C-alpha positions in Angstrom: 103.1 108.0 122.6 103.6 110.3 119.4 104.3 113.9 120.0 102.5 116.4 118.0 104.5 117.6 115.1 104.7 121.3 116.2 105.8 120.1 119.9 108.5 117.7 118.3 109.5 120.6 116.3 110.0 123.0 119.4 111.8 120.0 121.3 114.3 119.5 118.3 114.9 123.2 118.2 115.4 123.6 121.7 118.0 120.6 121.6 119.8 122.1 118.8 120.1 125.4 120.8 121.5 123.6 123.9 124.0 121.7 121.7 125.1 124.8 119.9 125.6 126.8 123.3 127.5 123.7 124.8 129.5 123.5 121.6 130.4 127.2 121.6 131.3 127.1 125.1 133.5 124.1 124.6 135.2 125.8 121.4 135.8 129.0 123.4 137.4 127.2 126.5 139.8 125.3 124.0 140.6 128.3 122.1 141.6 130.0 125.5 143.8 127.0 126.0 145.6 127.4 122.7 146.1 131.0 123.2 147.6 130.7 126.6 149.9 128.1 125.2 151.0 130.4 122.5 151.7 133.1 125.0 153.5 130.6 127.2 155.8 129.6 124.1 156.5 133.2 123.7 157.4 133.8 127.4 159.4 130.8 127.7 161.4 131.1 124.7 165.0 131.6 125.0 165.2 134.8 123.0 162.3 136.5 125.1 164.0 135.6 128.3 167.3 137.1 127.3 165.9 140.2 126.1 163.8 140.2 129.2 167.0 139.9 131.2 168.2 143.2 129.9 171.8 144.7 129.4 173.4 142.2 131.9 171.8 139.0 130.7 173.9 136.0 129.3 173.7 135.0 125.7 171.6 131.9 126.7 170.0 131.8 123.3 173.6 131.1 121.9 172.8 133.7 118.8 175.9 135.4 119.6 178.0 132.4 120.5 177.7 133.2 124.1 179.2 136.6 124.0 177.5 139.6 125.4 173.5 139.5 125.0 170.7 140.3 122.6 169.6 143.3 124.3 172.7 145.2 124.0 173.8 143.8 120.7 170.4 145.0 119.1 171.0 148.3 120.9 168.0 148.7 123.1 168.5 151.6 125.5 168.7 150.7 129.2 164.9 150.7 130.5 163.5 150.0 127.1 160.7 147.4 126.9 161.0 146.0 123.5 158.8 143.1 124.2 155.7 145.1 125.5 154.1 145.8 122.0 154.4 142.2 121.2 152.9 140.8 124.4 150.1 143.4 124.1 149.2 142.1 120.6 149.3 138.4 121.5 146.9 139.2 124.6 144.6 140.9 122.2 144.0 137.6 120.2 140.3 136.5 120.2 137.6 134.6 118.4 136.0 137.2 116.2 133.4 135.2 114.7 131.8 131.8 115.5 129.0 130.1 113.7 127.4 126.8 114.4 126.7 125.1 111.2 124.9 121.8 110.7 127.8 119.5 110.9 130.7 121.7 112.0 131.8 125.1 113.7 133.2 127.9 111.6 135.1 130.7 113.4 137.9 133.2 112.9 140.6 134.5 115.0 142.5 137.9 114.9 146.0 136.5 115.6 148.9 138.7 114.1 151.0 137.9 111.0 154.6 138.2 111.2 154.4 141.3 108.9 152.2 143.1 111.5 154.8 142.4 114.3 157.5 143.4 112.3 155.9 146.9 111.8 155.7 147.4 115.5 159.2 146.4 116.1 161.2 148.7 114.2 164.8 149.7 114.8 163.6 153.3 114.4 161.4 153.1 117.7 164.9 153.5 119.7 167.7 154.4 117.6 168.2 156.5 114.5 170.6 154.8 111.8 170.6 152.8 108.8 168.8 149.8 110.4 165.9 152.3 111.1 163.4 150.8 108.6 164.1 147.3 109.7 162.3 145.1 112.1 164.6 143.9 115.0 162.1 141.0 115.4 162.6 140.1 111.9 166.3 140.3 112.3 166.4 137.8 114.9 165.3 135.2 112.5 167.0 136.7 109.2 170.2 137.8 110.8 171.6 141.1 112.1 174.9 142.5 111.1 177.6 144.2 113.5 178.8 141.4 115.4 182.5 142.1 114.3 182.1 145.8 115.9 180.2 144.7 119.0 182.1 145.4 122.4 180.6 143.9 125.5 181.7 144.6 129.1 179.5 142.7 131.7 178.6 145.1 134.7 180.5 148.2 133.3 178.6 151.2 131.5 180.6 152.2 128.5 180.6 156.0 127.8 178.5 157.0 124.8 176.7 153.6 125.0 172.7 153.5 125.0 172.6 150.2 126.3 175.0 150.6 129.3 177.8 147.7 129.0 178.0 147.3 125.2 178.6 149.5 122.2 179.0 149.2 118.5 182.4 150.4 117.5 182.8 152.8 114.7 185.4 153.0 111.9 186.7 150.5 109.1 188.6 148.6 111.7 187.5 146.1 114.3 188.9 146.8 117.8 191.2 144.2 119.6 188.7 144.7 122.4 185.8 143.3 120.6 184.7 139.8 120.7 185.8 139.5 124.4 189.4 140.7 124.2 189.9 142.7 127.3 186.1 142.3 128.2 184.0 139.7 129.9 181.8 137.1 128.6 184.0 134.9 126.6 185.9 135.6 123.5 184.8 134.4 120.0 187.2 132.1 118.5 189.4 133.9 115.8 186.7 136.7 115.7 184.9 134.7 112.8 181.6 133.9 114.4 178.5 135.4 112.8 175.0 136.0 114.4 173.0 132.8 114.3 169.7 133.2 113.0 167.0 131.6 115.1 163.5 130.8 114.4 161.5 132.7 116.8 158.2 134.5 116.4 157.5 132.6 113.0 157.2 129.3 114.8 155.1 130.5 117.5 152.5 131.8 115.3 152.8 128.6 113.2 152.1 126.3 116.1 149.0 128.4 117.2 147.7 128.3 113.7 148.2 124.6 113.6 146.1 124.0 116.6 143.7 126.5 115.8 143.1 124.6 112.4 142.5 121.5 114.4 140.0 122.9 116.6 138.3 124.3 113.4 137.6 120.7 112.3 135.2 119.7 115.2 132.4 117.7 113.7 129.0 117.9 115.4 127.9 114.4 116.1 
């Protein structure tokens, strides 16, 4: 039986609508998986876990050669939540536009750039010094100075310290107490070790973008 042209057109139109709905649902489901993987990568990253551990965490990221921890070295005040703004922004990532074309899906996402995250992670949000205009998040990847003047004493609050068990020593001479001498956490050999730069948020965002680009190449059969 040959269907009338108008009936056939209606059937084809309905079929295309159902295909479009299914494809949109599949795209959104896959996007959520990619987003959750990104957040999981952030939460499970050694840098995140160390900072989350607070003033008495170990230097599990090895950025300080095992001495002290990033929370106190960066100078976060006790009780401060430096990761909160990053988490909030990653949770806000969504599909902002989704168009079903003839042979492909076209969509956009609103994930943050590194520069956007750097703007909400300034040293100035928790301390007032020459580092104020910099981003500590950027510093994780590009380097943070001051290891030679960093004193950490696990489990002990140091007078004048914002972070509790650590302080940045002042003056032009390094203290004999720095790098573990007379403190806990392990001495750094010959006091020559520098901060070790580590790929962090840049890699997380890059991996997310790679997976999004793969998803954006779905072809409608």
